[in-house]
C-alpha positions as a LaTeX table, in Angstrom:
\begin{tabular}{lrrr}
\hline
Residue & $x$ (\AA) & $y$ (\AA) & $z$ (\AA) \\
\hline
Unk1 & 17.74 & $-20.57$ & $-3.16$ \\
Unk2 & 19.22 & $-17.51$ & $-1.52$ \\
Unk3 & 16.96 & $-14.64$ & $-0.48$ \\
Unk4 & 19.16 & $-12.28$ & $-2.46$ \\
Unk5 & 17.93 & $-13.97$ & $-5.64$ \\
Unk6 & 14.42 & $-12.73$ & $-4.79$ \\
Unk7 & 15.57 & $-9.24$ & $-3.85$ \\
Unk8 & 16.13 & $-6.06$ & $-5.80$ \\
Unk9 & 19.25 & $-3.99$ & $-5.34$ \\
Unk10 & 19.73 & $-0.28$ & $-4.85$ \\
Unk11 & 23.15 & 1.35 & $-4.95$ \\
Unk12 & 23.80 & 4.30 & $-2.65$ \\
Unk13 & 26.52 & 6.64 & $-1.43$ \\
Unk14 & 28.40 & 6.73 & $-4.74$ \\
Unk15 & 28.37 & 2.93 & $-5.00$ \\
Unk16 & 29.92 & 2.34 & $-1.58$ \\
Unk17 & 26.74 & 0.65 & $-0.31$ \\
Unk18 & 24.32 & $-1.69$ & $-2.05$ \\
Unk19 & 21.02 & $-2.46$ & $-0.34$ \\
Unk20 & 19.23 & $-5.69$ & $-1.30$ \\
Unk21 & 15.51 & $-5.59$ & $-0.40$ \\
Unk22 & 12.62 & $-7.92$ & $-1.04$ \\
Unk23 & 10.18 & $-6.12$ & $-3.35$ \\
Unk24 & 7.07 & $-7.24$ & $-1.48$ \\
Unk25 & 5.57 & $-6.93$ & 2.00 \\
Unk26 & 6.43 & $-9.80$ & 4.38 \\
Unk27 & 5.31 & $-11.02$ & 7.78 \\
Unk28 & 8.66 & $-9.77$ & 9.13 \\
Unk29 & 7.45 & $-6.21$ & 8.60 \\
Unk30 & 4.25 & $-7.00$ & 10.48 \\
Unk31 & 6.24 & $-8.43$ & 13.39 \\
Unk32 & 8.52 & $-5.39$ & 13.54 \\
Unk33 & 5.52 & $-3.05$ & 13.33 \\
Unk34 & 3.52 & $-4.79$ & 16.06 \\
Unk35 & 6.53 & $-5.20$ & 18.35 \\
Unk36 & 7.65 & $-1.59$ & 18.09 \\
Unk37 & 4.07 & $-0.36$ & 18.46 \\
Unk38 & 3.75 & $-2.39$ & 21.70 \\
Unk39 & 6.58 & $-0.42$ & 23.35 \\
Unk40 & 6.12 & 3.00 & 21.78 \\
Unk41 & 2.75 & 4.48 & 20.83 \\
Unk42 & 2.49 & 5.02 & 17.10 \\
Unk43 & 1.41 & 8.65 & 17.53 \\
Unk44 & 4.95 & 9.34 & 18.79 \\
Unk45 & 6.65 & 7.73 & 15.81 \\
Unk46 & 9.11 & 9.53 & 13.58 \\
Unk47 & 10.25 & 8.90 & 10.04 \\
Unk48 & 12.92 & 6.61 & 11.50 \\
Unk49 & 10.32 & 4.38 & 13.15 \\
Unk50 & 8.54 & 3.92 & 9.83 \\
Unk51 & 11.75 & 3.16 & 7.96 \\
Unk52 & 12.76 & 0.69 & 10.65 \\
Unk53 & 9.54 & $-1.33$ & 10.42 \\
Unk54 & 9.09 & $-1.07$ & 6.65 \\
Unk55 & 12.59 & $-1.27$ & 5.14 \\
Unk56 & 14.83 & $-3.05$ & 7.64 \\
Unk57 & 12.82 & $-6.33$ & 7.75 \\
Unk58 & 12.79 & $-6.48$ & 3.94 \\
Unk59 & 16.54 & $-5.95$ & 3.66 \\
Unk60 & 18.17 & $-9.30$ & 2.98 \\
Unk61 & 21.71 & $-7.98$ & 2.58 \\
Unk62 & 23.79 & $-4.85$ & 2.45 \\
Unk63 & 27.09 & $-4.91$ & 0.60 \\
Unk64 & 29.84 & $-2.46$ & 1.51 \\
Unk65 & 32.92 & $-1.18$ & $-0.31$ \\
Unk66 & 36.29 & $-1.71$ & 1.33 \\
Unk67 & 36.81 & 1.98 & 2.06 \\
Unk68 & 34.01 & 3.60 & 4.09 \\
Unk69 & 33.63 & 6.88 & 5.90 \\
Unk70 & 32.71 & 6.76 & 9.62 \\
Unk71 & 28.99 & 7.21 & 8.90 \\
Unk72 & 28.96 & 4.19 & 6.57 \\
Unk73 & 31.10 & 2.20 & 9.03 \\
Unk74 & 28.32 & 2.70 & 11.60 \\
Unk75 & 25.77 & 1.38 & 9.08 \\
Unk76 & 28.01 & $-1.63$ & 8.52 \\
Unk77 & 28.29 & $-2.11$ & 12.29 \\
Unk78 & 24.51 & $-2.00$ & 12.65 \\
Unk79 & 23.99 & $-4.46$ & 9.81 \\
Unk80 & 26.62 & $-6.98$ & 10.89 \\
Unk81 & 25.77 & $-6.89$ & 14.60 \\
Unk82 & 21.99 & $-7.24$ & 14.43 \\
Unk83 & 20.67 & $-9.58$ & 17.12 \\
Unk84 & 17.42 & $-10.62$ & 15.50 \\
Unk85 & 15.43 & $-8.97$ & 18.28 \\
Unk86 & 13.23 & $-6.10$ & 17.10 \\
Unk87 & 13.69 & $-3.95$ & 20.20 \\
Unk88 & 17.44 & $-4.54$ & 20.56 \\
Unk89 & 17.96 & $-3.78$ & 16.89 \\
Unk90 & 15.78 & $-0.66$ & 17.18 \\
Unk91 & 18.04 & 0.64 & 19.94 \\
Unk92 & 21.15 & 0.02 & 17.82 \\
Unk93 & 19.45 & 1.60 & 14.80 \\
Unk94 & 18.99 & 4.79 & 16.85 \\
Unk95 & 22.46 & 4.70 & 18.36 \\
Unk96 & 24.38 & 4.14 & 15.15 \\
Unk97 & 22.54 & 5.57 & 12.16 \\
Unk98 & 22.35 & 9.16 & 11.01 \\
Unk99 & 19.37 & 10.81 & 9.35 \\
Unk100 & 21.17 & 10.66 & 5.99 \\
Unk101 & 21.52 & 6.87 & 6.30 \\
Unk102 & 17.87 & 6.44 & 7.27 \\
Unk103 & 16.71 & 8.59 & 4.36 \\
Unk104 & 18.86 & 6.61 & 1.93 \\
Unk105 & 17.53 & 3.32 & 3.32 \\
Unk106 & 14.01 & 4.63 & 2.71 \\
Unk107 & 15.02 & 5.61 & $-0.83$ \\
Unk108 & 16.29 & 2.04 & $-1.33$ \\
Unk109 & 12.97 & 0.72 & $-0.01$ \\
Unk110 & 11.00 & 2.92 & $-2.42$ \\
Unk111 & 13.24 & 2.05 & $-5.38$ \\
Unk112 & 12.84 & $-1.69$ & $-4.89$ \\
Unk113 & 9.03 & $-1.96$ & $-4.62$ \\
Unk114 & 7.13 & $-3.91$ & $-7.27$ \\
Unk115 & 4.14 & $-1.55$ & $-7.03$ \\
Unk116 & 2.19 & 0.55 & $-4.55$ \\
Unk117 & 0.58 & $-2.53$ & $-2.99$ \\
Unk118 & 3.95 & $-3.80$ & $-1.78$ \\
Unk119 & 4.90 & $-0.78$ & 0.28 \\
Unk120 & 4.43 & $-2.04$ & 3.81 \\
Unk121 & 1.88 & $-2.38$ & 6.57 \\
Unk122 & $-1.31$ & $-0.63$ & 5.44 \\
Unk123 & $-1.34$ & 1.34 & 8.69 \\
Unk124 & 1.87 & 3.11 & 7.64 \\
Unk125 & 1.26 & 3.62 & 3.93 \\
Unk126 & $-0.27$ & 7.08 & 4.32 \\
Unk127 & 1.82 & 8.16 & 7.32 \\
Unk128 & 5.18 & 8.07 & 5.58 \\
Unk129 & 4.22 & 10.56 & 2.90 \\
Unk130 & 1.83 & 12.70 & 4.93 \\
Unk131 & 3.40 & 13.02 & 8.37 \\
Unk132 & 6.93 & 11.76 & 8.59 \\
Unk133 & 8.77 & 12.52 & 5.38 \\
Unk134 & 11.85 & 14.48 & 6.53 \\
Unk135 & 12.10 & 16.23 & 3.18 \\
Unk136 & 8.61 & 17.69 & 3.55 \\
Unk137 & 9.01 & 21.27 & 4.71 \\
Unk138 & 5.30 & 21.57 & 5.36 \\
Unk139 & 4.99 & 24.45 & 2.88 \\
Unk140 & 3.47 & 24.73 & $-0.53$ \\
Unk141 & 5.73 & 23.13 & $-3.11$ \\
Unk142 & 4.04 & 24.68 & $-6.12$ \\
Unk143 & 5.91 & 27.40 & $-7.95$ \\
\hline
\end{tabular}
Protein backbone atom coordinates (compact mmCIF):
# COMPACT_ATOMS: atom_id res chain seq x y z
CA UNK A 1 0.00 0.00 0.00
CA UNK A 2 1.31 3.41 -0.93
CA UNK A 3 1.14 6.25 1.58
CA UNK A 4 -0.65 8.35 -1.02
CA UNK A 5 -3.63 6.01 -0.71
CA UNK A 6 -3.97 7.13 2.93
CA UNK A 7 -3.49 10.81 2.14
CA UNK A 8 -5.83 13.60 1.15
CA UNK A 9 -5.02 15.94 -1.69
CA UNK A 10 -5.18 19.70 -1.95
CA UNK A 11 -4.74 21.51 -5.25
CA UNK A 12 -3.00 24.88 -5.21
CA UNK A 13 -1.63 27.60 -7.46
CA UNK A 14 -4.29 27.20 -10.14
CA UNK A 15 -3.78 23.43 -10.26
CA UNK A 16 -0.03 23.61 -10.86
CA UNK A 17 0.71 21.97 -7.50
CA UNK A 18 -1.09 19.17 -5.67
CA UNK A 19 -0.16 18.51 -2.05
CA UNK A 20 -0.86 15.03 -0.64
CA UNK A 21 -0.97 15.03 3.18
CA UNK A 22 -1.84 12.42 5.75
CA UNK A 23 -5.01 13.57 7.53
CA UNK A 24 -3.80 12.60 11.00
CA UNK A 25 -0.95 13.46 13.37
CA UNK A 26 2.09 11.16 13.11
CA UNK A 27 5.27 10.53 15.05
CA UNK A 28 7.15 12.25 12.21
CA UNK A 29 5.62 15.55 13.31
CA UNK A 30 6.75 14.90 16.87
CA UNK A 31 10.30 14.19 15.69
CA UNK A 32 10.40 17.36 13.59
CA UNK A 33 8.97 19.39 16.48
CA UNK A 34 11.39 18.06 19.09
CA UNK A 35 14.41 18.32 16.78
CA UNK A 36 13.72 21.88 15.70
CA UNK A 37 12.91 22.89 19.28
CA UNK A 38 16.30 21.50 20.40
CA UNK A 39 18.19 23.94 18.14
CA UNK A 40 15.89 26.97 18.25
CA UNK A 41 13.84 27.99 21.28
CA UNK A 42 10.14 27.79 20.56
CA UNK A 43 9.54 31.35 21.78
CA UNK A 44 11.49 32.52 18.72
CA UNK A 45 9.43 30.50 16.26
CA UNK A 46 7.58 32.02 13.34
CA UNK A 47 4.64 30.82 11.29
CA UNK A 48 7.17 29.05 9.05
CA UNK A 49 8.52 26.98 11.95
CA UNK A 50 5.02 25.78 12.78
CA UNK A 51 4.21 24.91 9.19
CA UNK A 52 7.51 23.07 8.86
CA UNK A 53 6.89 20.82 11.87
CA UNK A 54 3.15 20.33 11.32
CA UNK A 55 2.66 20.10 7.55
CA UNK A 56 5.95 18.99 6.00
CA UNK A 57 6.20 15.66 7.91
CA UNK A 58 2.62 14.79 6.93
CA UNK A 59 3.20 15.52 3.24
CA UNK A 60 3.65 12.23 1.43
CA UNK A 61 3.90 13.70 -2.07
CA UNK A 62 3.68 16.90 -4.04
CA UNK A 63 2.77 16.73 -7.71
CA UNK A 64 3.84 19.50 -10.08
CA UNK A 65 2.63 20.63 -13.50
CA UNK A 66 5.15 20.66 -16.33
CA UNK A 67 5.23 24.45 -16.57
CA UNK A 68 6.11 26.21 -13.29
CA UNK A 69 7.07 29.75 -12.38
CA UNK A 70 10.37 30.27 -10.53
CA UNK A 71 8.66 30.30 -7.11
CA UNK A 72 7.06 26.90 -7.76
CA UNK A 73 10.33 25.58 -9.22
CA UNK A 74 11.95 26.34 -5.85
CA UNK A 75 9.19 24.39 -4.08
CA UNK A 76 9.84 21.50 -6.45
CA UNK A 77 13.57 21.76 -5.74
CA UNK A 78 12.93 21.67 -1.99
CA UNK A 79 10.61 18.68 -2.29
CA UNK A 80 12.80 16.61 -4.60
CA UNK A 81 16.08 17.34 -2.80
CA UNK A 82 15.04 16.69 0.80
CA UNK A 83 17.71 14.81 2.72
CA UNK A 84 15.56 13.26 5.41
CA UNK A 85 17.36 15.25 8.10
CA UNK A 86 15.10 17.68 9.97
CA UNK A 87 17.73 20.41 10.39
CA UNK A 88 19.14 20.16 6.86
CA UNK A 89 15.63 20.25 5.40
CA UNK A 90 14.73 23.20 7.65
CA UNK A 91 17.65 25.17 6.22
CA UNK A 92 16.56 24.38 2.65
CA UNK A 93 12.96 25.24 3.53
CA UNK A 94 14.14 28.71 4.57
CA UNK A 95 16.46 29.16 1.62
CA UNK A 96 14.02 28.15 -1.09
CA UNK A 97 10.44 28.84 -0.07
CA UNK A 98 8.57 32.13 -0.12
CA UNK A 99 5.92 33.22 2.36
CA UNK A 100 3.23 32.56 -0.27
CA UNK A 101 4.37 28.93 -0.60
CA UNK A 102 4.46 28.44 3.17
CA UNK A 103 0.97 29.91 3.56
CA UNK A 104 -0.39 27.66 0.81
CA UNK A 105 1.26 24.60 2.40
CA UNK A 106 -0.47 25.52 5.65
CA UNK A 107 -3.76 25.88 3.77
CA UNK A 108 -3.20 22.38 2.34
CA UNK A 109 -2.53 21.10 5.86
CA UNK A 110 -5.75 22.66 7.17
CA UNK A 111 -7.80 21.40 4.21
CA UNK A 112 -6.68 17.80 4.66
CA UNK A 113 -7.34 17.32 8.40
CA UNK A 114 -9.94 14.77 9.49
CA UNK A 115 -10.95 16.91 12.49
CA UNK A 116 -9.52 19.30 15.06
CA UNK A 117 -7.83 16.46 16.96
CA UNK A 118 -5.57 15.68 14.01
CA UNK A 119 -3.99 19.11 13.69
CA UNK A 120 -0.52 18.50 15.05
CA UNK A 121 1.51 18.50 18.22
CA UNK A 122 -0.71 19.78 21.04
CA UNK A 123 1.95 22.32 21.97
CA UNK A 124 1.42 24.08 18.63
CA UNK A 125 -2.35 23.84 18.25
CA UNK A 126 -3.06 27.20 19.90
CA UNK A 127 0.08 28.97 18.69
CA UNK A 128 -0.69 28.79 14.99
CA UNK A 129 -3.98 30.65 15.27
CA UNK A 130 -3.09 32.96 18.15
CA UNK A 131 0.50 34.04 17.54
CA UNK A 132 1.85 33.10 14.18
CA UNK A 133 -0.87 33.37 11.57
CA UNK A 134 0.61 35.73 8.94
CA UNK A 135 -2.85 36.83 7.86
CA UNK A 136 -3.68 38.08 11.35
CA UNK A 137 -3.21 41.83 11.34
CA UNK A 138 -3.59 41.98 15.10
CA UNK A 139 -6.60 44.30 14.80
CA UNK A 140 -10.27 43.83 15.37
CA UNK A 141 -11.81 41.94 12.48
CA UNK A 142 -15.40 42.76 13.36
CA UNK A 143 -17.20 45.22 11.13
